[in-house]
Each structure stands twice: as structure tokens, then as C-alpha cells.
DOTILUM-21950 format. One line per field, with one value per residue (C-alpha): x, y, z; residue in three letters. Coordinates in nm, 4 decimals, m for minus. Example, Ala and Ser with C-alpha at 12.3 -4.5 7.8 and 13.67 -1.06 7.14 Angstrom:
BEGIN
east = c(1.2300 1.3670) $
north = c(m0.4500 m0.1060) $
up = c(0.7800 0.7140) $
code = c(ALA SER) $
This chain:
BEGIN
east = c(m0.0249 0.1079 0.1938 0.3337 0.3299 0.4218 0.4674 0.4846 0.5396 0.4857 0.6501 0.6321 0.8576 1.0623 1.2082 1.4810 1.4864 1.8189 1.8314 1.6028 1.6655 1.5336 1.6560 1.3707 1.2934 1.2554 1.2559 1.2186 0.9886 0.8857 0.7850 0.9736 0.8650 0.9448 0.7681 0.7601 0.8458 0.7932 0.5591 0.3969 0.2117 m0.1333 m0.1221 0.2703 0.4284 0.7406 0.9251 1.1215 1.3142 1.3719 1.6052 1.5323 1.7199 1.4926 1.5623 1.3042 1.0180 0.7149 0.5112 0.4059 0.5650 0.3447 0.4451 0.1830 0.2382 0.0365 0.0222 m0.2037 m0.2244 m0.1032 m0.2231 m0.2522 m0.1036 m0.4281 m0.3678 m0.6547 m0.6294 m0.5878 m0.7614 m0.5295 m0.4327 m0.2586 m0.1423 m0.0195 0.2501 0.3092 0.6635 0.7577 1.0855 1.2966 1.4972) $
north = c(m0.0087 0.3561 0.5425 0.8885 1.2221 1.5242 1.8603 2.2136 2.5402 2.8833 3.1851 3.5789 3.7333 3.9214 3.5815 3.3702 3.0104 2.8924 2.5442 2.2674 1.9706 1.7344 1.8404 1.9520 1.8228 2.1525 2.5118 2.8434 3.1422 3.1415 2.7727 2.4630 2.1225 1.7628 1.5028 1.2154 1.2697 0.9070 0.6824 0.8222 0.5837 0.7013 1.0060 1.0480 1.3550 1.4750 1.7747 1.9820 2.2592 2.5609 2.8660 3.1875 3.4962 3.8303 4.0024 4.2810 4.4485 4.2781 4.2582 3.9838 3.7589 3.4517 3.0882 2.8435 2.4543 2.2100 1.8409 1.7413 1.4226 1.1999 0.8536 0.6111 0.2626 0.1297 0.3457 0.5841 0.9351 1.1769 1.4876 1.7884 1.9883 2.2962 2.5702 2.9401 3.0993 3.4595 3.6097 3.9305 4.0669 4.3270 4.5826) $
up = c(m0.0004 m0.0632 0.2396 0.2134 0.4238 0.2215 0.3800 0.2187 0.3720 0.2271 0.3689 0.3380 0.1149 0.3646 0.4544 0.2881 0.3626 0.4869 0.6466 0.7766 0.9928 0.7254 0.4015 0.1711 m0.1917 m0.3186 m0.2355 m0.4050 m0.4283 m0.0905 m0.0574 0.0990 0.0399 0.1192 m0.1016 0.1696 0.5350 0.5697 0.7695 1.0854 1.3534 1.4594 1.6828 1.6272 1.5398 1.3600 1.4080 1.1056 1.2319 0.9753 0.9851 0.7673 0.7132 0.7163 0.4032 0.4353 0.6419 0.7119 1.0562 1.1012 0.8355 0.7834 0.7464 0.6555 0.6508 0.4834 0.4775 0.1644 m0.0592 0.2391 0.2512 0.5623 0.6063 0.4046 0.1160 0.2040 0.1498 0.4775 0.4905 0.4259 0.7476 0.7466 1.0165 1.0077 1.2210 1.2665 1.2923 1.4316 1.3040 1.5037 1.3121) $
code = c(UNK UNK UNK UNK UNK UNK UNK UNK UNK UNK UNK UNK UNK UNK UNK UNK UNK UNK UNK UNK UNK UNK UNK UNK UNK UNK UNK UNK UNK UNK UNK UNK UNK UNK UNK UNK UNK UNK UNK UNK UNK UNK UNK UNK UNK UNK UNK UNK UNK UNK UNK UNK UNK UNK UNK UNK UNK UNK UNK UNK UNK UNK UNK UNK UNK UNK UNK UNK UNK UNK UNK UNK UNK UNK UNK UNK UNK UNK UNK UNK UNK UNK UNK UNK UNK UNK UNK UNK UNK UNK UNK) $
């Protein structure tokens, strides 16, 4: 059965992606993406820490993470889940 857990993170143009604790499969134009973070047990979680460089002014900067087109152990689709984070930058 197909199992996968893709993740994408869209972020404000005042931020520049620098690094992540799990290397992304793609990045550019305000988006970082992972094609498959692997299998997760029911109720489990996974942390991906990211670093950004502030390259312009915006208060707040916004980052939106989304898991979409994921499949469970039985190959059944999992509903899309997303969350926003606001980041206040200091000058």
C-alpha cells in the first residue's frame, strides 16, 4: 500500500529559507517542500526545524505549513491539514 506524508511550507517574501533539520526536496519562490516525510504511527508527530534570514520588512511575517495528498497505511487518503505561524521581526 502507498503511504506518504508530503509537507509544504509557504512563507512571506521578507524571509529567505536557509536550512532545515530534514533536507527538503525543493525550495524557491517562498515555498519549501518535502515529497514524503515517511510513515507516522497513529497519533505520532515529527518535528522539522527551519532557519530563515530576514531580508525585508513585514510585520508579521507569515508561514503556512500544509500536509496534503497524504495516505495512511491502508492507502486511504488523509484529509489536508494546515497551520499558520506569525513571526514578528525586529530591526
